C-alpha positions in Angstrom: 8.0 19.9 24.4 6.0 22.5 25.4 2.4 23.6 24.3 3.4 24.4 20.9 4.1 21.2 19.8 1.3 18.2 20.2 3.6 15.5 19.4 6.2 14.0 17.2 5.9 12.1 13.9 8.1 9.6 12.2 7.2 9.5 8.7 7.6 6.5 7.0 10.6 5.0 5.3 13.3 7.4 5.4 11.4 10.1 7.2 10.8 11.6 10.9 8.2 14.3 11.9 7.1 16.3 14.8 3.7 16.5 14.9 1.1 20.0 15.3 0.0 21.9 17.8 -3.2 23.6 18.1 -2.0 25.9 14.9 0.6 23.3 13.3 1.0 19.8 11.9 4.5 18.9 11.8 6.2 15.9 10.9 10.1 15.8 12.0 10.9 12.3 12.2 13.7 11.7 14.7 14.8 8.3 13.5 16.5 6.0 16.5 18.1 4.5 13.6 21.8 5.2 12.2 20.1 5.2 8.5 21.3 8.5 7.0 17.4 8.8 6.2 16.4 7.4 9.6 14.9 5.0 8.3 14.7 1.3 9.3 17.0 -1.1 8.7 16.3 -2.2 5.0 14.9 -5.4 4.2 16.6 -7.8 1.9 15.2 -6.7 -2.3 13.8 -4.0 -0.9 14.7 0.1 0.0 15.2 0.9 3.3 11.8 1.8 5.3 10.5 4.9 7.0 7.9 6.1 8.8 5.4 8.4 8.3 5.1 12.3 9.9 3.3 13.0 12.5 0.9 15.5 11.7 -2.1 16.1 14.5 -2.2 20.0 14.7 -5.3 22.0 14.3 -6.8 24.2 11.5 -5.6 27.2 10.6 -8.1 28.6 8.5 -12.1 28.1 8.5 -13.8 26.3 5.7 -14.5 27.7 2.9 -17.4 27.0 0.5 -16.8 28.0 -3.7 -18.6 27.6 -6.6 -20.6 24.3 -7.4 -18.6 21.4 -7.7 -19.9 17.9 -8.6 -20.9 16.5 -5.8 -19.4 13.1 -5.6 -22.1 11.3 -3.7 -23.9 11.9 -6.8 -21.4 10.6 -9.2 -20.1 6.9 -9.5 -16.7 6.7 -8.2 -14.5 5.7 -10.6 -16.0 8.4 -13.4 -15.8 10.8 -10.3 -11.7 9.9 -10.1 -11.1 9.8 -13.5 -13.0 13.3 -14.2 -10.5 14.6 -11.0 -7.6 13.4 -12.2 -8.4 14.8 -15.6 -8.8 18.2 -14.4 -6.2 18.2 -12.1 -3.6 17.4 -15.0 -5.4 20.2 -16.9 -5.3 22.7 -14.7 -1.6 21.7 -13.6 1.0 24.6 -15.0 4.8 25.6 -14.2 6.5 28.7 -13.7 9.9 29.4 -13.3 10.2 33.3 -12.7 7.0 34.5 -11.0 7.9 35.6 -7.2 10.5 32.7 -6.6 14.4 33.7 -6.2 16.6 31.9 -9.2 16.9 28.2 -8.7 13.3 27.9 -7.7 10.3 26.6 -9.9 6.6 26.5 -8.7 4.1 23.9 -10.5 0.6 24.6 -10.1 -2.4 22.6 -9.4 -6.4 23.4 -8.2 -5.6 22.4 -4.7 -1.7 22.7 -4.3 1.2 24.9 -5.4 4.8 22.7 -5.5 7.5 25.0 -4.7 10.8 23.1 -5.5 14.2 23.0 -6.5 14.2 19.6 -7.9 14.8 18.7 -11.7 11.2 19.3 -13.1 11.1 15.3 -14.7 7.6 13.9 -15.1 7.4 12.3 -11.5 7.9 15.9 -10.0 5.9 18.0 -12.4 3.0 15.1 -11.9 3.1 16.3 -7.9 0.1 18.6 -7.9 -2.0 16.4 -10.0 -1.3 13.2 -7.3 -2.4 16.1 -4.6 -5.6 16.7 -6.7 -6.7 13.6 -7.5 -6.8 13.1 -3.4 -8.8 15.6 -2.4 -12.0 13.7 -3.9 -10.9 10.8 -1.8 -10.2 12.8 1.5 -13.8 14.9 1.1 -15.4 10.9 0.5 -13.0 10.0 4.0 -14.4 12.8 6.0 -17.7 12.9 4.4 -17.3 16.2 2.9 -18.8 17.2 -0.6 -15.8 19.2 -3.4 -17.9 22.2 -2.9 -17.1 23.0 0.8 -13.3 22.4 -0.3 -13.5 24.6 -3.6 -11.3 27.7 -2.2 -8.8 25.5 0.0 -5.3 25.8 -1.2 -1.8 24.8 0.4 2.0 25.3 -0.7 4.1 22.3 -0.5 7.9 22.9 -0.2 9.8 20.1 -1.9 13.4 20.4 -1.0 17.0 19.2 -2.2 19.0 21.6 -0.7 17.2 22.6 2.5 19.7 25.6 2.9 18.8 27.1 -0.3 15.1 27.6 1.5 16.5 29.2 4.7 17.7 31.9 2.2 15.1 32.3 0.9 13.0 32.8 3.8 10.8 29.6 2.5 11.2 28.2 6.1 10.2 30.1 9.1 12.4 30.4 12.1 9.8 29.8 13.9 9.7 25.8 12.9 11.4 23.7 15.2 14.0 21.2 13.5 12.7 18.7 11.2 14.7 15.9 9.2 12.1 14.8 6.7 8.7 17.0 6.9 6.4 19.3 8.6 2.9 21.2 8.2 1.6 24.2 9.4 -1.2 26.0 8.8 -1.7 25.8 4.8 2.2 24.9 4.3 4.2 21.6 4.0 7.7 21.4 3.7 9.0 17.7 2.4 12.4 17.0 2.3 13.9 15.2 -1.0 13.0 10.9 -0.5 15.0 8.3 -2.1 12.0 6.9 -4.1 9.3 8.7 -6.1 6.5 6.6 -4.3 8.2 7.3 -1.0 8.3 11.3 -1.9 4.3 11.4 -2.8 3.4 8.9 0.2 4.9 11.6 2.2 3.2 14.6 0.8 -0.4 12.9 0.8 0.7 11.9 4.5 1.3 15.5 5.4 -1.6 16.4 3.1 -4.2 14.2 5.1 -2.9 16.2 8.3 -3.8 19.0 6.2 -7.0 17.9 5.2 -8.0 17.0 8.9 -6.9 20.3 10.3 -9.0 22.0 8.0 -12.3 19.9 8.9 -11.9 20.0 12.5 -10.3 22.5 13.8 -8.1 20.4 16.0 -6.0 17.7 16.2 -7.5 13.9 17.5 -5.2 11.4 19.8 -1.6 10.1 17.9 -2.4 6.5 17.3 -5.6 8.4 15.2 -3.5 11.5 13.4 -1.3 9.3 12.6 -2.8 5.9 11.3 -5.3 8.1 8.9 -2.4 9.5 7.8 -0.6 6.6 6.9 -3.2 4.7 5.9 -4.7 7.3 3.0 -0.6 8.0 2.4 -0.5 4.8 1.5 -1.2 4.6 -2.4 -0.6 3.4 -5.6 -0.2 6.2 -8.3 -0.2 4.7 -12.1 0.1 8.2 -13.8 -3.6 8.6 -14.3 -5.6 7.1 -11.5 -4.9 7.4 -7.8 -6.2 4.8 -5.3 -5.3 5.8 -1.3 -5.4 3.5 1.3 -4.4 0.4 0.1 -2.3 -2.4 1.5 0.3 -2.9 -1.4 0.7 -6.0 -3.3 4.2 -6.0 -3.3 7.6 -4.1 -1.4 8.6 -3.5 -5.0 5.4 -0.7 -5.3 6.0 1.1 -2.0 9.8 1.5 -2.1 11.0 2.4 1.1 7.6 2.2 3.4 8.5 -1.0 5.2 5.6 -1.2 7.8 4.1 -4.6 7.2 7.7 -6.1 7.8 8.6 -4.1 10.9 5.3 -5.8 11.8 5.8 -8.9 11.1 9.8 -8.9 12.8 8.2 -7.4 15.8 5.7 -10.2 16.4 8.3 -12.9 15.6 10.8 -11.0 18.4 7.5 -11.3 20.7 8.0 -7.7 21.2 4.2 -6.5 19.5 2.5 -3.8 21.1 -1.5 -4.6 22.4 -3.6 -3.0 20.6 -4.8 -1.1 23.7 -1.1 0.5 24.2 -1.3 1.6 20.6 -4.1 3.1 21.0 -2.8 5.0 24.0 0.1 6.3 22.2 1.4 10.0 23.7 2.8 12.7 21.9 6.3 11.2 21.7 5.3 7.9 21.0 6.1 8.7 17.0 9.7 9.7 17.8 10.0 6.0 16.6 9.1 4.6 13.2 7.8 1.5 15.2 4.6 4.0 16.1 3.5 4.6 12.7 3.7 0.9 11.6 1.6 0.1 14.5 -1.0 3.4 14.3 -1.5 1.9 10.2 -2.3 -1.1 11.2 -4.9 -0.1 13.9 -6.6 2.1 11.4 -6.2 -1.1 9.2 -7.7 -3.2 11.6 -10.6 -0.6 13.1 -11.6 0.4 9.9 -12.1 -2.7 7.8 -13.1 -5.5 10.7 -16.9 -5.7 10.7 -17.2 -5.4 14.5 -15.3 -2.3 14.6 -16.0 -0.6 11.0 -19.5 1.7 12.3 -17.7 2.7 15.5 -14.7 3.9 13.5 -16.8 5.6 11.2 -18.8 7.0 13.9 -15.2 8.0 15.6 -14.5 10.4 12.6 -17.6 12.3 13.0 -17.2 13.5 16.6 -15.1 16.1 17.9 -11.0 16.1 17.8 -9.5 16.6 20.6 -5.6 16.1 21.4 -6.2 14.1 24.9 -7.5 11.0 25.0 -11.4 11.8 25.1 -11.6 10.2 21.7 -10.0 6.9 22.8 -11.8 6.4 25.1 -15.1 7.0 23.6 -13.8 3.9 21.3 -12.9 2.0 24.3 -16.9 2.4 26.0 -18.8 1.7 22.8 -16.4 -1.5 21.6 -16.2 -2.5 25.7 -18.4 -5.7 25.9 -16.6 -7.0 22.1 -12.8 -6.3 23.5 -12.0 -9.6 24.6 -13.0 -11.2 21.5 -11.6 -7.9 19.4 -7.9 -8.7 20.9 -8.2 -11.8 19.1 -9.3 -10.9 16.2 -6.9 -8.2 15.8 -4.0 -11.0 16.3 -5.5 -13.1 13.9 -5.1 -10.0 11.2 -1.6 -9.7 12.2 -0.9 -13.3 11.9 -2.4 -13.0 8.2 -0.8 -9.8 7.2 1.5 -9.6 4.2 1.9 -8.0 1.4 -1.2 -8.4 -1.0 -3.3 -9.3 2.3 -6.9 -8.6 1.5 -9.4 -7.7 4.5 -12.0 -8.1 1.5 -11.6 -11.9 1.5 -13.4 -11.8 5.2 -11.5 -11.2 8.7 -11.9 -13.4 11.5 -15.3 -12.4 13.8 -15.9 -14.2 16.9 -19.4 -15.1 17.8 -21.1 -13.0 20.7 -22.5 -15.9 21.6 -20.9 -18.7 20.3 -23.2 -22.4 21.2 -21.0 -25.3 23.0 -20.6 -27.7 20.9 -22.9 -31.1 21.9 -23.2 -35.0 21.0 -24.7 -34.5 17.3 -21.9 -33.9 14.3 -22.4 -30.4 12.7 -21.6 -30.0 9.2 -20.9 -26.6 7.7 -20.2 -25.7 3.6 -16.6 -23.8 4.0 -16.4 -21.1 0.8 -12.8 -21.7 -0.8 -12.2 -18.6 -1.6 -13.2 -16.7 1.8 -11.0 -16.6 4.6 -11.2 -17.3 8.2 -14.8 -18.6 8.5 -16.9 -19.4 11.9 -18.8 -22.3 12.9 -20.4 -20.6 16.2 -19.8 -23.7 18.1 -17.1 -23.6 21.3 -15.3 -26.3 22.4 -13.9 -26.6 26.5 -10.7 -27.0 27.5 -10.3 -30.8 27.2 -12.8 -31.5 24.4 -11.5 -33.8 22.0 -13.5 -33.7 18.7 -12.8 -35.4 15.2 -12.7 -32.9 12.6 -13.3 -34.1 8.6 -12.7 -32.6 5.5 -14.4 -33.5 2.4 -15.4 -32.6 -1.3 -13.4 -31.0 -4.0 -12.7 -27.3 -4.9 -10.5 -25.2 -7.3 -7.5 -23.0 -6.2 -5.8 -20.7 -8.5 -7.4 -20.2 -12.2 -4.2 -19.9 -14.2 -3.4 -21.1 -16.6 -6.3 -23.9 -15.7 -7.7 -24.4 -12.3 -6.4 -26.7 -10.1 -8.7 -29.6 -8.7 -7.9 -29.6 -4.6 -8.9 -31.7 -1.9 -9.0 -31.2 1.9 -5.1 -32.4 1.9 -4.0 -29.4 -0.5 -2.1 -29.7 -3.5 1.7 -30.3 -3.5 2.2 -28.1 -6.9 2.7 -25.3 -4.5 3.4 -24.7 -0.4 2.3 -21.8 1.5 3.7 -21.2 5.1 5.4 -25.0 5.1 1.8 -26.9 3.8 0.2 -28.0 0.5 -2.0 -24.9 -0.5 -5.6 -25.0 -0.2 -5.0 -28.0 2.7 -7.7 -27.0 5.5 -6.8 -25.2 8.2 -8.4 -24.5 11.9 -8.2 -22.4 14.6 -9.6 -21.9 18.2 -10.5 -17.9 18.8 -10.1 -17.6 22.0 -12.0 -14.3 24.0 -8.7 -12.5 26.1 -10.1 -11.0 29.1 -6.7 -9.8 30.1 -4.0 -7.0 27.6 -1.1 -8.7 26.5 1.5 -8.2 24.1 0.0 -8.7 20.2 1.0 -12.2 19.2 0.4 -14.8 16.3 -2.7 -17.1 16.6 -2.0 -20.7 17.0 -3.1 -22.5 13.3 -3.6 -26.1 13.1 -3.5 -28.1 10.1 -6.6 -30.6 9.2 -6.5 -31.7 5.5 -8.5 -34.6 5.1 -9.0 -35.7 8.9 -7.7 -34.6 12.5 -8.6 -36.0 15.8 -8.0 -32.3 18.5 -8.0 -32.3 22.0 -8.5 -28.5 23.0 -5.9 -26.8 25.2 -8.2 -24.6 26.0 -11.5 -23.2 25.5 -12.9 -21.0 22.2 -14.5 -21.3 19.0 -13.8 -23.1 15.9 -13.2 -21.4 12.4 -11.6 -22.9 9.5 -10.4 -21.7 6.1 -8.2 -23.0 3.4 -4.3 -22.5 3.0 -3.9 -19.8 0.7 -2.6 -15.9 1.3 -6.1 -13.8 1.8 -4.7 -12.1 -1.4 -4.7 -15.6 -3.1 -8.5 -16.4 -2.3 -9.9 -14.5 -5.4 -9.7 -17.2 -8.1 -11.0 -20.1 -5.7 -14.2 -21.7 -6.5 -16.1 -24.3 -4.9 -16.7 -25.4 -1.0 -15.1 -28.1 1.2 -17.5 -29.7 3.6 -16.4 -30.0 7.4 -17.7 -32.2 9.9 -17.1 -31.9 13.5 -17.6 -34.1 16.0 -17.3 -34.5 19.7 -15.5 -37.8 21.4 
């Protein structure tokens, strides 16, 4: 593509998107699969999965200042969100005539007008409310106040019959072909999707590009633009409350999304890209659905991991440029940590599944771990947390004996299951009893390599282990991170060098 188009995007589930230039943010996904919506193969029991649109164009408009609005920084987030959804619901209206040709209807919101040829069911009527409810979240994410965006407004064309929109002049001839979505200036185009969730996802994904372009006046590297749009486009909507930036609890709540399943499959197949490879994606990478999934995973990791979240937040305060300047800035910022980050990244991917909860803790290696000595080491391991470090490293060939003692609870309904380090056989997770004591040896990786699952070692009540390679010891109990929240108690872990 020429200089007018920065890069192509591939929208999630059933979507493809072209990217922006300095004046456009596009989502024209060229799906490599044969699925009619350009999606990846369907998961069993789930709708087809697609990819988000790419949008990394520059903003065509300067930030507007408007009448005073409630400052999100001075309102509790729950109150601000509820207040905003209420306001959006009140101002959303529908008109069939105004300046539109026959067959089109306009639904007006505070920040968006939706023009559509679809029947006006409850889902379609809710789109302006959903979009308007996203504005406080975007302001929070990109460090802006609501008064800064008071006069921002966008038109969204949600299209069942694309040809009719062309005939009506709603699709400018200068736009390139786009199968699923496109953003240009203060307009976005969304082709009808196979599920209400994915329709909203695509609108929020493109809306994120629009918001970033308005704020920054330019677009950043592909992984950042697409990963952030995917992160904020992944949402939960109950008809009143909008939550953005979620990790879905189930496949059902994100029909046709499919990022997690794609990542899991590529890990198993041994073709998962390294974190560095993702951060170096060029302008054409997002022609493939996989790039959307991996960009989402990269942003999810960098935003949530305690070793990278501050650098990522600082990254969003930098000047956006379409080359690799920001990526190089991030590499330099995290340079000393990168060998550990590679291992921490692989650990997140190993844990990643529907319901994954990074707030339960992510494996974080000690910057300086101490060699194991001759004296036994004892620590208390919380049953409601994910990987917990000992701060102790073992050398290749070291043999250690590990013991787990104590009683703790897993689950709390209908009543707590009392558990010891051997776990409870009432339920299994990943082939082992629920609550069983686990260990991993986190190894600093000095060289880039494919992303791959970490080795998880079952300990139970006692294990004698000889290290295959040097690394730091980390422990947790066997349960999905999304299930840890109702656990209580601790297990005592004792480590002795032989």
